[in-house]
All heavy atoms as an XYZ file, in Angstrom:
845
protein
N       0.931     -1.108     -0.028
C       0.020     -0.057      0.025
C       0.880      1.268     -0.008
O       1.936      1.205      0.541
C      -0.814     -0.084      1.269
C      -1.585      1.208      1.610
S      -2.729      0.994      3.042
C      -3.928      0.141      2.262
N       0.414      2.345     -0.623
C       1.170      3.453     -0.760
C       0.348      4.709     -0.022
O      -0.774      4.645     -0.091
C       1.381      3.857     -2.266
C       2.405      3.056     -2.872
C       2.239      1.807     -3.457
C       3.799      3.267     -2.976
N       3.406      1.297     -3.892
C       4.355      2.109     -3.576
C       4.559      4.337     -2.565
C       5.769      2.066     -3.848
C       5.888      4.254     -2.846
C       6.543      3.187     -3.453
N       1.097      5.601      0.557
C       0.657      6.719      1.056
C       1.058      7.898      0.332
O       2.262      8.013     -0.013
C       0.801      6.863      2.683
C       0.252      8.099      3.260
C       2.415      6.818      2.854
C       0.317      8.141      4.740
N       0.187      8.905     -0.001
C       0.508     10.002     -0.837
C       0.029     11.271     -0.022
O      -1.177     11.315      0.339
C      -0.223      9.952     -2.224
C       0.167     10.991     -3.292
C       1.562     10.552     -3.842
C      -0.755     11.017     -4.383
N       0.982     12.132      0.170
C       0.739     13.422      0.970
C       0.837     14.559     -0.046
O       1.859     14.756     -0.782
C       1.650     13.564      2.064
C       1.388     14.932      2.768
C       1.590     12.409      2.997
N      -0.256     15.370     -0.223
C      -0.284     16.469     -1.106
C      -0.566     17.642     -0.253
O      -1.358     17.561      0.615
C      -1.331     16.271     -2.131
C      -1.272     15.096     -3.059
S      -2.584     14.929     -4.273
C      -4.076     15.039     -3.302
N       0.175     18.762     -0.436
C      -0.060     19.947      0.346
C       0.059     21.180     -0.421
O       0.779     21.331     -1.395
C       0.740     19.928      1.634
C       2.230     19.738      1.313
C       3.072     20.813      1.133
C       2.830     18.509      1.307
C       4.412     20.718      0.855
C       4.139     18.323      0.936
C       4.902     19.511      0.873
N      -0.563     22.242      0.150
C      -0.446     23.597     -0.381
C      -0.292     24.504      0.890
O      -1.206     24.702      1.583
C      -1.726     23.972     -1.064
C      -1.607     25.354     -1.761
O      -0.453     25.934     -1.884
O      -2.646     25.954     -2.180
N       0.898     24.899      1.139
C       1.274     25.680      2.354
C       1.608     27.143      2.011
O       2.200     27.363      0.933
C       2.419     25.103      3.061
C       2.209     23.520      3.412
C       3.458     22.988      4.114
C       1.045     23.372      4.404
N       1.113     28.093      2.789
C       1.450     29.427      2.492
C       2.978     29.659      2.749
O       3.635     29.071      3.634
C       0.667     30.178      3.553
C       0.457     29.247      4.726
C       0.437     27.990      4.034
N       3.454     30.651      1.849
C       4.931     30.955      1.931
C       5.109     32.423      1.787
O       6.125     32.889      1.209
C       5.667     30.270      0.803
O       5.111     30.495     -0.494
C       5.681     28.722      0.943
N       4.206     33.228      2.231
C       4.235     34.625      2.044
C       5.276     35.299      2.998
O       5.805     36.275      2.627
C       2.858     35.288      2.370
C       1.858     34.874      1.215
O       2.258     34.598      0.075
O       0.706     34.716      1.602
N       5.391     34.680      4.187
C       6.236     35.380      5.210
C       7.450     34.372      5.527
O       7.345     33.158      5.204
C       5.581     35.607      6.478
O       5.084     34.440      7.102
C       4.325     36.565      6.223
N       8.414     34.882      6.185
C       9.562     34.052      6.447
C       9.122     32.893      7.393
O       9.592     31.758      7.259
C      10.748     34.953      7.037
C      12.013     34.155      7.185
C      13.115     35.055      7.655
C      14.329     34.375      7.843
N      15.513     35.080      8.102
N       8.409     33.169      8.432
C       7.989     32.058      9.323
C       7.096     31.063      8.493
O       7.269     29.861      8.759
C       7.145     32.769     10.376
C       7.572     34.116     10.377
C       8.016     34.370      9.050
N       6.234     31.375      7.634
C       5.525     30.460      6.826
C       6.483     29.631      5.869
O       6.257     28.433      5.775
C       4.487     31.131      5.910
C       3.363     31.756      6.746
C       2.364     32.614      5.875
O       2.835     33.054      4.894
N       1.178     32.714      6.395
N       7.487     30.243      5.268
C       8.410     29.529      4.526
C       9.172     28.524      5.340
O       9.454     27.332      4.922
C       9.310     30.436      3.769
C       8.823     31.220      2.588
C       9.775     31.995      1.747
N      10.293     33.050      2.514
C       9.887     34.345      2.670
N       8.749     34.639      2.134
N      10.633     35.238      3.274
N       9.535     28.939      6.528
C      10.251     28.025      7.420
C       9.377     26.759      7.755
O       9.823     25.600      7.859
C      10.713     28.699      8.678
C      11.529     27.893      9.598
C      12.151     28.792     10.727
C      12.861     27.856     11.744
N      13.689     26.856     11.395
N       8.055     27.011      8.150
C       7.087     25.939      8.482
C       6.986     25.034      7.255
O       6.956     23.764      7.522
C       5.809     26.615      8.887
N       6.831     25.506      6.136
C       6.740     24.759      4.871
C       8.005     23.844      4.682
O       7.860     22.683      4.376
C       6.338     25.566      3.668
N       9.164     24.471      4.820
C      10.348     23.649      4.709
C      10.504     22.724      5.754
O      10.865     21.477      5.502
C      11.573     24.696      4.778
O      11.533     25.580      3.712
C      12.896     23.929      4.707
N      10.100     23.009      6.974
C      10.176     21.996      8.104
C       9.220     20.848      7.770
O       9.641     19.685      8.162
C       9.862     22.689      9.432
C      10.859     23.574      9.943
O      12.138     23.518      9.394
N      10.553     24.423     10.890
N       8.069     21.066      7.217
C       7.127     20.016      6.991
C       7.673     19.090      5.832
O       7.638     17.953      5.862
C       5.782     20.540      6.544
C       4.737     19.529      6.399
C       4.241     18.847      7.420
C       4.269     19.251      5.128
C       3.228     17.836      7.309
C       3.250     18.275      4.946
C       2.788     17.564      6.017
N       8.265     19.687      4.740
C       8.926     18.914      3.794
C      10.072     18.087      4.278
O      10.107     16.853      3.958
C       9.305     19.806      2.564
C       8.323     20.297      1.693
C       8.828     20.972      0.370
N       9.640     22.090      0.745
C       9.203     23.276      0.943
N       7.883     23.584      0.930
N      10.069     24.360      1.095
N      10.833     18.640      5.157
C      11.951     17.870      5.695
C      11.381     16.833      6.651
O      12.065     15.706      6.705
C      12.840     18.861      6.462
C      13.714     19.626      5.560
O      13.872     19.271      4.376
N      14.164     20.757      6.003
N      10.346     17.065      7.385
C       9.760     16.032      8.154
C       9.262     14.876      7.369
O       9.612     13.631      7.682
C       8.550     16.541      8.928
C       7.649     15.491      9.542
C       8.006     14.767     10.606
C       6.459     15.110      8.898
C       7.197     13.783     11.093
C       5.642     14.213      9.391
C       6.023     13.466     10.535
N       8.672     15.061      6.195
C       8.257     14.009      5.308
C       9.430     13.183      4.833
O       9.380     11.977      4.763
C       7.463     14.584      4.238
C       6.023     15.089      4.444
C       5.463     15.679      3.296
C       5.144     13.962      5.135
N      10.514     13.883      4.395
C      11.707     13.189      4.000
C      12.325     12.359      5.117
O      12.681     11.238      4.868
C      12.734     14.249      3.470
C      12.420     14.876      2.136
C      13.275     16.037      1.791
C      12.184     14.012      0.968
N      12.284     12.878      6.262
C      12.905     12.171      7.507
C      12.009     10.936      7.697
O      12.551      9.912      8.239
C      13.025     12.991      8.724
C      14.053     14.129      8.579
O      14.921     13.983      7.714
O      13.960     15.069      9.368
N      10.744     10.961      7.394
C       9.841      9.878      7.512
C       9.976      8.807      6.539
O       9.216      7.813      6.537
C       8.364     10.366      7.744
C       8.123     11.120      9.050
C       8.183     10.161     10.246
O       7.481      9.094     10.269
O       8.880     10.497     11.260
N      10.769      9.013      5.585
C      10.933      8.080      4.445
C      10.102      8.264      3.362
O      10.046      7.338      2.386
N       9.584      9.395      3.128
C       8.719      9.749      1.968
C       9.781     10.234      0.906
O      10.800     10.850      1.181
C       7.735     10.827      2.175
C       6.612     10.494      2.960
C       6.619     10.361      4.361
C       5.401     10.197      2.312
C       5.510      9.994      5.094
C       4.326      9.828      3.048
C       4.317      9.677      4.429
N       9.381     10.038     -0.371
C      10.125     10.451     -1.476
C       9.321     11.583     -2.236
O       8.122     11.497     -2.285
C      10.517      9.384     -2.515
C       9.337      8.643     -3.034
C       9.759      7.445     -4.050
O      10.676      6.777     -3.575
O       9.086      7.387     -5.145
N       9.993     12.565     -2.708
C       9.331     13.667     -3.385
C       8.966     13.267     -4.802
O       9.758     12.792     -5.580
C      10.317     14.908     -3.366
C       9.554     16.050     -3.973
C      10.538     17.321     -3.886
N      10.477     17.910     -5.205
C      11.226     18.951     -5.535
N      12.132     19.436     -4.645
N      11.174     19.472     -6.595
N       7.651     13.294     -5.056
C       7.144     13.103     -6.373
C       7.081     14.260     -7.183
O       7.423     14.380     -8.326
C       5.753     12.356     -6.275
O       5.346     11.944     -7.514
N       6.615     15.304     -6.684
C       6.635     16.798     -7.078
C       6.808     17.588     -5.844
O       6.928     17.212     -4.777
C       5.157     17.128     -7.728
C       4.890     16.301     -9.013
C       3.638     16.826     -9.642
O       2.999     17.660     -9.276
N       3.266     16.090    -10.725
N       6.974     18.979     -6.217
C       7.324     19.824     -5.061
C       6.431     19.731     -3.878
O       6.979     19.723     -2.715
C       7.349     21.341     -5.509
C       7.916     22.224     -4.503
C       9.355     22.256     -4.274
C       7.162     23.125     -3.756
C       9.959     22.994     -3.365
C       7.758     23.914     -2.851
C       9.169     23.945     -2.563
N       5.176     19.617     -4.006
C       4.274     19.447     -2.869
C       3.520     18.139     -2.846
O       2.328     18.020     -2.281
C       3.232     20.641     -2.838
O       3.866     21.773     -2.735
N       4.104     17.132     -3.371
C       3.565     15.737     -3.406
C       4.609     14.764     -3.019
O       5.671     14.598     -3.691
C       3.004     15.435     -4.795
C       2.374     14.015     -4.780
C       2.005     16.429     -5.173
N       4.382     14.024     -1.959
C       5.313     13.014     -1.349
C       4.697     11.724     -1.281
O       3.526     11.556     -0.923
C       5.875     13.544     -0.074
C       6.853     14.655     -0.200
C       6.357     15.889     -0.546
C       8.088     14.541      0.038
C       7.256     17.018     -0.664
C       9.038     15.594     -0.103
C       8.574     16.767     -0.373
O       9.457     17.889     -0.599
N       5.465     10.611     -1.530
C       4.902      9.228     -1.567
C       5.806      8.339     -0.666
O       6.993      8.552     -0.620
C       4.862      8.736     -2.940
N       5.130      7.365     -0.072
C       5.795      6.322      0.699
C       5.202      5.111      0.738
O       3.942      4.965      0.789
C       6.169      6.788      2.103
C       6.856      5.911      3.041
C       6.843      6.505      4.482
N       7.910      5.790      5.200
C       7.875      4.573      5.770
N       6.902      3.787      5.485
N       8.858      4.166      6.501
N       5.892      3.936      0.585
C       5.316      2.666      0.747
C       5.086      2.267      2.199
O       5.936      2.548      2.979
C       6.210      1.554      0.075
C       5.677      0.213      0.151
C       4.669     -0.261     -0.780
C       6.075     -0.743      1.128
C       4.199     -1.448     -0.641
C       5.662     -2.031      1.205
C       4.605     -2.417      0.309
N       3.878      1.691      2.555
C       3.682      1.391      3.881
C       3.110     -0.094      3.814
O       2.549     -0.488      2.782
C       2.643      2.210      4.753
C       3.244      3.637      4.901
C       1.422      2.386      4.006
N       3.257     -0.809      4.889
C       2.816     -2.295      4.934
C       1.527     -2.405      5.582
O       1.472     -2.771      6.762
C       3.950     -2.968      5.611
C       3.802     -4.574      5.456
O       3.045     -4.972      4.528
N       4.404     -5.316      6.272
N       0.437     -2.094      4.968
C      -0.904     -2.345      5.503
C      -1.567     -1.136      6.060
O      -1.058     -0.049      6.179
N      -2.900     -1.264      6.418
C      -3.716     -0.259      6.901
C      -3.267      0.293      8.350
O      -3.422      1.495      8.506
C      -5.210     -0.711      7.048
C      -5.772     -0.892      5.670
C      -7.222     -1.260      5.702
C      -7.764     -1.474      4.255
N      -9.226     -1.559      4.322
N      -2.721     -0.556      9.164
C      -2.236     -0.119     10.469
C      -1.036      0.852     10.309
O      -0.955      1.885     10.937
C      -1.887     -1.352     11.401
C      -3.035     -2.138     11.693
C      -3.409     -3.195     10.654
O      -2.551     -3.509      9.768
O      -4.494     -3.748     10.750
N      -0.173      0.484      9.291
C       1.066      1.278      9.115
C       0.582      2.688      8.465
O       1.130      3.730      8.778
C       1.999      0.581      8.183
N      -0.386      2.607      7.706
C      -0.929      3.880      7.026
C      -1.542      4.704      8.061
O      -1.135      5.907      8.127
C      -2.066      3.480      5.996
C      -2.817      4.601      5.563
C      -2.400      5.489      4.490
C      -4.061      4.908      6.033
C      -2.943      6.508      4.017
C      -4.787      6.003      5.603
C      -4.254      6.828      4.556
N      -2.336      4.148      9.010
C      -2.830      4.990     10.075
C      -1.744      5.525     10.964
O      -1.879      6.716     11.398
C      -3.879      4.192     10.807
C      -4.750      5.183     11.842
C      -5.413      6.203     11.113
O      -6.176      6.013     10.152
N      -5.297      7.407     11.477
N      -0.736      4.776     11.271
C       0.427      5.246     12.056
C       1.056      6.456     11.396
O       1.316      7.424     12.045
C       1.447      4.168     12.240
O       0.741      3.036     12.984
C       2.560      4.651     13.000
N       1.215      6.378     10.130
C       1.843      7.518      9.351
C       0.927      8.810      9.395
O       1.362      9.870      9.570
C       2.204      7.193      7.948
C       3.248      6.168      7.775
C       4.596      6.703      8.250
N       5.533      5.643      8.418
C       6.687      5.753      9.114
N       7.045      6.852      9.588
N       7.484      4.720      9.244
N      -0.304      8.551      9.199
C      -1.344      9.677      9.248
C      -1.219     10.348     10.624
O      -1.244     11.586     10.661
C      -2.765      9.151      8.991
C      -3.821     10.203      9.227
C      -2.824      8.704      7.457
N      -1.215      9.436     11.729
C      -1.152     10.044     13.054
C       0.144     10.916     13.165
O       0.068     11.912     13.883
C      -1.195      8.970     14.056
C      -2.582      8.336     14.061
O      -3.556      8.877     13.598
N      -2.688      7.092     14.664
N       1.219     10.392     12.742
C       2.520     11.124     12.845
C       2.540     12.412     12.058
O       2.916     13.384     12.551
C       3.660     10.261     12.398
C       3.990      9.115     13.320
C       5.164      8.302     12.861
N       6.478      9.006     12.753
C       7.258      9.223     13.826
N       6.982      8.844     15.025
N       8.398      9.867     13.669
N       1.953     12.395     10.881
C       1.776     13.666     10.064
C       0.900     14.589     10.841
O       1.214     15.811     10.845
C       1.143     13.287      8.744
C       2.278     12.554      7.864
C       0.810     14.546      8.006
C       1.826     11.819      6.610
N      -0.182     14.068     11.394
C      -1.205     15.014     12.101
C      -0.444     15.695     13.262
O      -0.812     16.847     13.613
C      -2.347     14.159     12.639
N       0.497     15.023     14.053
C       1.161     15.626     15.072
C       2.249     16.632     14.556
O       2.752     17.379     15.449
C       1.863     14.574     15.935
C       0.915     13.818     16.750
C       1.464     12.897     17.743
N       2.533     11.903     17.262
C       2.300     10.707     16.851
N       1.106     10.236     16.919
N       3.347      9.988     16.411
N       2.464     16.684     13.258
C       3.630     17.567     12.809
C       3.023     18.530     11.743
O       3.895     19.072     10.866
C       4.760     16.665     12.246
C       5.602     16.049     13.304
O       6.410     16.617     13.961
N       5.190     14.738     13.591
N       1.828     18.896     11.707
C       1.211     19.802     10.787
C       1.671     21.230     11.105
O       1.754     21.624     12.210
C      -0.297     19.657     10.828
C      -0.996     18.415     10.455
C      -2.377     18.555     10.744
C      -0.634     18.163      8.949
N       1.988     21.899     10.014
C       2.159     23.376     10.111
C       0.822     24.072     10.571
O      -0.217     23.501     10.488
C       2.607     23.841      8.699
C       2.346     22.745      7.841
C       2.061     21.571      8.614
N       0.951     25.242     11.100
C      -0.133     25.941     11.603
C      -1.262     26.317     10.481
O      -2.475     26.303     10.804
C       0.219     27.266     12.216
C       0.863     27.046     13.546
O       0.739     26.095     14.155
O       1.724     27.948     13.947
N      -0.816     26.542      9.219
C      -1.687     26.967      8.199
C      -1.415     26.111      6.971
O      -0.343     25.529      6.860
C      -1.502     28.468      7.954
C      -1.827     29.439      9.023
C      -2.077     30.733      8.542
C      -2.392     31.654      9.598
N      -3.814     31.638     10.143
N      -2.462     26.100      6.160
C      -2.286     25.347      4.824
C      -3.167     24.163      4.702
O      -3.944     23.866      5.676
N      -3.229     23.622      3.524
C      -4.070     22.424      3.254
C      -3.213     21.242      3.025
O      -2.200     21.227      2.149
C      -4.920     22.705      1.953
C      -5.940     23.807      2.223
O      -6.554     23.864      3.317
O      -6.111     24.684      1.313
N      -3.496     20.085      3.597
C      -2.735     18.959      3.434
C      -3.853     17.774      3.198
O      -4.763     17.683      3.961
C      -1.935     18.557      4.727
C      -0.779     19.619      4.708
C      -1.322     17.222      4.660
C      -0.540     20.054      6.108
N      -3.589     16.974      2.184
C      -4.378     15.866      1.867
C      -3.605     14.611      1.883
O      -2.493     14.658      1.305
C      -5.137     16.029      0.558
C      -6.058     17.243      0.521
C      -6.589     17.502     -0.815
O      -6.417     16.670     -1.862
N      -7.358     18.636     -1.024
N      -4.162     13.489      2.394
C      -3.421     12.267      2.489
C      -4.304     11.240      1.792
O      -5.458     11.011      2.105
C      -3.063     11.894      3.996
C      -2.288     12.960      4.540
C      -2.347     10.538      3.994
C      -2.121     12.816      6.080
N      -3.720     10.499      0.895
C      -4.480      9.494      0.134
C      -3.667      8.148      0.224
O      -2.588      8.101      0.514
C      -4.535      9.692     -1.319
C      -5.385     11.012     -1.728
C      -4.311     12.140     -1.841
C      -5.932     10.856     -3.066
N      -4.486      7.048      0.135
C      -3.696      5.762      0.055
C      -4.130      5.053     -1.176
O      -5.244      5.213     -1.714
C      -3.983      4.848      1.277
C      -5.346      4.432      1.394
O      -6.315      5.115      0.922
N      -5.543      3.190      1.931
N      -3.156      4.208     -1.654
C      -3.328      3.460     -2.972
C      -2.808      2.084     -2.790
O      -1.940      1.831     -2.069
C      -2.505      4.094     -4.070
C      -2.756      5.447     -4.510
C      -2.214      6.503     -3.947
C      -3.682      5.707     -5.471
C      -2.488      7.891     -4.246
C      -4.081      7.016     -5.892
C      -3.409      8.008     -5.233
N      -3.455      1.140     -3.441
C      -2.885     -0.140     -3.439
C      -1.635     -0.282     -4.314
O      -1.366      0.712     -5.183
C      -3.895     -1.170     -4.034
O      -4.168     -0.911     -5.352
C      -5.225     -1.169     -3.189
N      -0.855     -1.280     -4.233
C       0.306     -1.441     -5.139
C      -0.084     -1.311     -6.573
O       0.619     -0.674     -7.371
C       1.025     -2.714     -4.864
C       1.687     -2.815     -3.504
O       1.904     -1.683     -2.838
O       2.017     -3.832     -2.960
N      -1.155     -2.009     -6.947
C      -1.528     -2.047     -8.383
C      -1.977     -0.581     -8.794
O      -1.705     -0.184     -9.923
C      -2.792     -3.012     -8.550
C      -3.100     -3.138    -10.011
C      -4.214     -4.144    -10.313
N      -4.422     -4.152    -11.616
C      -5.172     -5.060    -12.185
N      -5.606     -6.052    -11.568
N      -5.371     -4.959    -13.439
N      -2.760      0.063     -8.033
C      -3.188      1.423     -8.419
C      -2.008      2.313     -8.475
O      -1.893      3.117     -9.460
C      -4.072      1.974     -7.290
C      -5.519      1.368     -7.370
C      -6.302      1.693     -6.066
O      -5.799      1.876     -5.017
N      -7.602      1.804     -6.225
N      -1.006      2.203     -7.646
C       0.163      2.978     -7.737
C       0.943      2.718     -8.965
O       1.410      3.625     -9.729
C       1.072      2.844     -6.502
C       2.350      3.745     -6.409
C       2.120      4.981     -5.950
C       3.535      3.211     -6.737
C       3.198      5.858     -5.909
C       4.565      4.116     -6.738
C       4.535      5.472     -6.262
O       5.544      6.308     -6.211
N       1.121      1.342     -9.297
C       1.761      0.950    -10.501
C       1.167      1.476    -11.764
O       1.854      1.811    -12.767
C       1.877     -0.540    -10.505
C       2.719     -1.096    -11.602
C       2.522     -2.679    -11.878
N       1.166     -2.794    -12.323
C       0.379     -3.866    -11.876
N       0.853     -4.654    -10.981
N      -0.783     -3.963    -12.434
N      -0.185      1.597    -11.713
C      -0.897      2.092    -13.025
C      -1.063      3.510    -13.129
O      -1.610      3.995    -14.061
C      -2.240      1.441    -12.881
C      -2.368     -0.089    -13.005
O      -1.350     -0.650    -13.494
O      -3.302     -0.718    -12.711
N      -0.362      4.295    -12.277
C      -0.429      5.739    -12.545
C       0.360      6.083    -13.823
O       1.428      5.584    -14.124
C       0.348      6.473    -11.288
C      -0.526      6.297    -10.031
C       0.595      7.989    -11.613
C       0.213      6.879     -8.779
N      -0.280      6.929    -14.621
C       0.389      7.364    -15.823
C       1.157      8.618    -15.558
O       0.638      9.565    -14.969
C      -0.778      7.649    -16.908
C      -0.195      8.172    -18.204
C      -1.603      6.346    -17.149
N       2.373      8.629    -15.928
C       3.247      9.678    -15.649
C       3.957     10.199    -16.884
O       4.605      9.483    -17.691
C       4.414      9.105    -14.763
C       5.443     10.147    -14.361
N       6.639      9.805    -13.801
C       5.442     11.489    -14.363
C       7.377     10.815    -13.655
N       6.671     11.819    -13.970
N       3.832     11.503    -17.225
C       4.479     12.250    -18.280
C       5.517     13.112    -17.799
O       5.197     13.864    -16.744
C       3.480     12.940    -19.125
C       2.490     12.116    -19.872
C       1.258     11.796    -19.387
C       2.806     11.681    -21.189
C       0.312     11.049    -20.107
C       1.932     10.864    -21.887
C       0.752     10.535    -21.310
N       6.646     13.163    -18.405
C       7.646     14.093    -17.920
C       8.307     14.616    -19.223
O       8.717     13.802    -20.044
C       8.707     13.392    -17.073
O       9.668     14.256    -16.659
N       8.511     15.963    -19.244
C       9.091     16.490    -20.588
C       8.379     16.110    -21.776
O       8.983     15.738    -22.733
C      10.587     16.283    -20.588
C      11.362     16.869    -19.444
O      10.904     17.972    -18.933
O      12.315     16.347    -19.066
N       7.031     15.993    -21.602
C       6.126     15.666    -22.764
C       6.377     14.174    -23.404
O       5.975     13.788    -24.428
C       6.293     16.641    -23.940
C       5.698     17.986    -23.666
C       6.464     18.804    -22.662
O       7.692     18.754    -22.620
N       5.810     19.457    -21.761
N       6.959     13.364    -22.454
C       7.105     11.961    -22.883
C       6.521     11.019    -21.823
O       6.673     11.375    -20.641
N       6.042     10.001    -22.103
C       5.425      8.962    -21.150
C       6.566      8.238    -20.513
O       7.337      7.724    -21.106
C       4.424      8.113    -21.879
C       3.687      7.247    -20.862
C       2.610      6.536    -21.568
N       1.794      5.820    -20.663
C       0.553      5.417    -20.730
N      -0.114      5.794    -21.875
N      -0.120      4.765    -19.789
N       6.428      8.195    -19.213
C       7.563      7.522    -18.378
C       7.035      6.044    -18.109
O       5.893      5.749    -18.291
C       7.734      8.123    -17.028
C       8.151      9.568    -17.205
C       9.522      9.733    -17.941
O      10.488      9.129    -17.460
N       9.460     10.567    -18.948
N       8.014      5.170    -17.924
C       7.686      3.748    -17.669
C       6.969      3.695    -16.389
O       7.052      4.518    -15.524
C       8.956      2.926    -17.634
O       9.875      3.415    -16.564
C       9.783      2.917    -18.989
N       6.261      2.543    -16.238
C       5.442      2.366    -15.047
C       6.375      2.195    -13.801
O       7.472      1.848    -13.882
C       4.622      1.028    -15.158
N       5.808      2.738    -12.691
C       6.511      2.738    -11.443
C       6.719      1.307    -10.963
O       5.750      0.433    -11.085
C       5.786      3.552    -10.325
C       5.705      4.962    -10.877
C       4.883      5.822     -9.832
N       4.665      7.055    -10.373
C       4.894      8.201     -9.783
N       5.480      8.145     -8.610
N       4.700      9.407    -10.263
N       7.707      0.864    -10.328
C       7.982     -0.342     -9.817
C       7.645     -0.332     -8.197
O       8.144      0.397     -7.546
C       9.487     -0.872     -9.979
C       9.706     -2.274     -9.536
C      11.085     -2.694     -9.800
C      11.340     -4.166     -9.408
N      10.836     -4.523     -8.092
N       6.859     -1.253     -7.827
C       6.612     -1.443     -6.426
C       7.752     -2.206     -5.700
O       8.416     -3.032     -6.324
C       5.325     -2.269     -6.113
C       4.109     -1.440     -6.539
O       4.024     -0.281     -6.339
N       3.219     -2.053     -7.244
N       8.014     -1.917     -4.514
C       9.055     -2.535     -3.824
C       8.746     -4.046     -3.600
O       7.586     -4.422     -3.497
C       9.195     -1.964     -2.443
C       8.100     -0.954     -2.333
C       7.459     -0.813     -3.699
N       9.737     -4.897     -3.720
C       9.535     -6.331     -3.633
C       9.038     -6.621     -2.166
O       8.280     -7.565     -1.950
C      10.696     -7.122     -3.970
C      11.076     -6.879     -5.433
O      10.072     -6.800     -6.289
O      12.316     -6.957     -5.801
N       9.685     -6.058     -1.211
C       9.276     -6.256      0.209
C       9.707     -5.038      0.983
O      10.358     -4.151      0.569
C       9.971     -7.445      0.773
C      11.529     -7.307      0.792
C      12.224     -8.641      1.158
O      11.609     -9.612      1.157
N      13.451     -8.420      1.493
N       9.048     -4.986      2.191
C       9.392     -3.822      3.051
C      10.639     -4.233      3.828
O      10.838     -5.216      4.482
C       8.149     -3.705      4.066
C       8.404     -2.593      4.911
C       8.366     -1.244      4.402
C       7.195     -2.593      6.031
N      11.636     -3.364      3.658
C      12.912     -3.488      4.381
C      12.958     -2.874      5.777
O      12.466     -1.663      5.898
C      14.070     -2.894      3.556
N      13.243     -3.622      6.818
C      13.378     -3.080      8.090
C      14.764     -2.852      8.502
O      15.630     -3.771      8.254
C      12.728     -4.027      9.130
C      11.150     -4.322      8.771
C      10.666     -5.320      9.873
C      10.342     -3.091      8.979
N      15.070     -1.789      9.124
C      16.451     -1.480      9.527
C      16.551     -1.445     11.041
O      15.775     -0.992     11.729
C      16.942     -0.158      8.949
C      16.912     -0.196      7.437
C      15.884      0.304      6.764
C      18.078     -0.609      6.744
C      15.884      0.263      5.320
C      18.078     -0.649      5.405
C      16.968     -0.170      4.618
């Protein structure tokens, strides 16, 4: 299962820019990879792990802005159509297994 975090955070003031940067860095520290500037994805192992990540994100939300969290099955994630520089990219590969460190 995949978790996708999409957000639109204000960046008008220096504190808002800092909060937005801190949130992006938090997602990276949590193992998310940047798909687009305000879209981050991460593989999770089941619904319990999904809910755990949602709870951790909820505890680290910036004061302002919109954040949406979606989940996808491996097949739905693999079937995402991706264009880059006006060319279609190959299908995304799902991880073979969850690696624990």
